[in-house]
C-alpha positions as CSV (number, residue, x, y, z in Angstrom):
1,X,2.1,12.9,-18.5
2,X,-1.0,10.8,-18.0
3,X,-2.8,10.2,-14.7
4,X,-1.1,6.8,-14.0
5,X,2.3,8.4,-14.5
6,X,1.4,11.3,-12.2
7,X,0.3,8.8,-9.5
8,X,3.5,6.8,-9.8
9,X,5.6,9.9,-9.7
10,X,3.8,11.0,-6.5
11,X,4.4,7.6,-4.9
12,X,8.0,7.5,-5.9
13,X,8.5,11.0,-4.5
14,X,7.5,9.9,-1.0
15,X,10.2,8.8,1.5
16,X,10.4,5.2,2.7
17,X,8.7,3.4,4.4
18,X,5.7,5.5,3.4
19,X,6.5,5.0,-0.4
20,X,6.3,1.2,-0.1
21,X,3.1,1.3,2.0
22,X,1.5,3.7,-0.6
23,X,2.5,1.4,-3.4
24,X,0.9,-1.7,-1.7
25,X,-2.3,0.3,-1.1
26,X,-2.4,1.9,-4.5
27,X,-2.4,-1.6,-6.0
28,X,-5.6,-2.2,-4.0
29,X,-7.7,1.0,-3.7
30,X,-8.0,4.7,-3.4
31,X,-5.7,6.3,-0.9
32,X,-4.1,9.5,0.2
33,X,-0.8,10.3,1.9
34,X,-0.7,13.0,4.5
35,X,1.7,14.4,7.0
36,X,0.7,12.0,9.7
37,X,0.4,8.8,7.6
38,X,-1.9,7.2,5.1
39,X,-5.7,7.4,4.5
40,X,-7.7,4.8,2.7
41,X,-11.1,6.0,1.5
42,X,-13.9,3.5,1.3
43,X,-16.8,5.4,-0.4
44,X,-20.4,4.3,-1.0
45,X,-21.1,2.9,2.4
46,X,-24.5,4.3,3.5
47,X,-24.2,3.3,7.2
48,X,-21.5,5.6,8.6
49,X,-21.0,3.4,11.6
50,X,-20.4,0.2,9.6
51,X,-16.6,0.5,9.1
52,X,-15.8,1.3,12.7
53,X,-18.2,-1.3,14.1
54,X,-17.3,-4.1,11.7
55,X,-13.5,-3.6,11.1
56,X,-12.3,-1.1,13.7
57,X,-11.4,-3.4,16.6
58,X,-9.4,-5.9,14.5
59,X,-7.7,-3.2,12.4
60,X,-4.9,-2.3,14.8
61,X,-3.6,1.3,15.3
62,X,-6.0,3.1,13.0
63,X,-8.6,5.8,13.1
64,X,-11.8,4.8,11.5
65,X,-14.6,7.2,10.4
66,X,-17.7,6.7,8.3
67,X,-15.7,6.3,5.1
68,X,-12.0,6.7,5.9
69,X,-9.3,4.5,7.6
70,X,-6.2,6.4,8.7
71,X,-3.0,4.9,10.0
72,X,0.7,5.8,10.2
73,X,2.2,2.7,8.5
74,X,1.1,-0.7,7.3
75,X,3.1,-2.3,10.1
76,X,0.6,-0.8,12.5
77,X,-2.5,-2.5,11.1
78,X,-3.9,-5.8,10.2
79,X,-3.6,-5.7,6.4
80,X,-6.1,-8.6,6.0
81,X,-8.8,-6.6,7.8
82,X,-8.1,-3.5,5.7
83,X,-8.4,-5.6,2.6
84,X,-11.7,-7.1,3.8
85,X,-13.1,-3.6,4.3
86,X,-12.0,-2.7,0.8
87,X,-13.5,-5.9,-0.7
88,X,-16.8,-5.2,1.1
89,X,-17.1,-1.8,-0.6
90,X,-16.1,-3.2,-4.0
91,X,-18.6,-6.1,-3.7
92,X,-21.4,-3.8,-2.5
93,X,-20.8,-1.5,-5.4
94,X,-21.0,-4.4,-7.8
95,X,-24.3,-5.6,-6.3
96,X,-25.8,-2.1,-6.7
97,X,-24.8,-2.1,-10.4
98,X,-26.5,-5.4,-11.2
């Protein structure tokens, strides 16, 4: 079994509605399911206050640390804000590479 198959098996093994939430996020970025919900890791940001200060207020019911956004379900957050945070990390990594 390759890594992609392992990931899909893991997601498929989660109960709904977490399974659907994980699939949406997996299609976008790195994530982790845990007992209390879902964590999205946004690595590479040097300023550990940036995520909370920039995206925290508009995100909804989420806990934001220096590199992680945790929430119970997608219905509890503003998905557009989460996607903006993920895009910021992706774009900043691309700028560093050039």
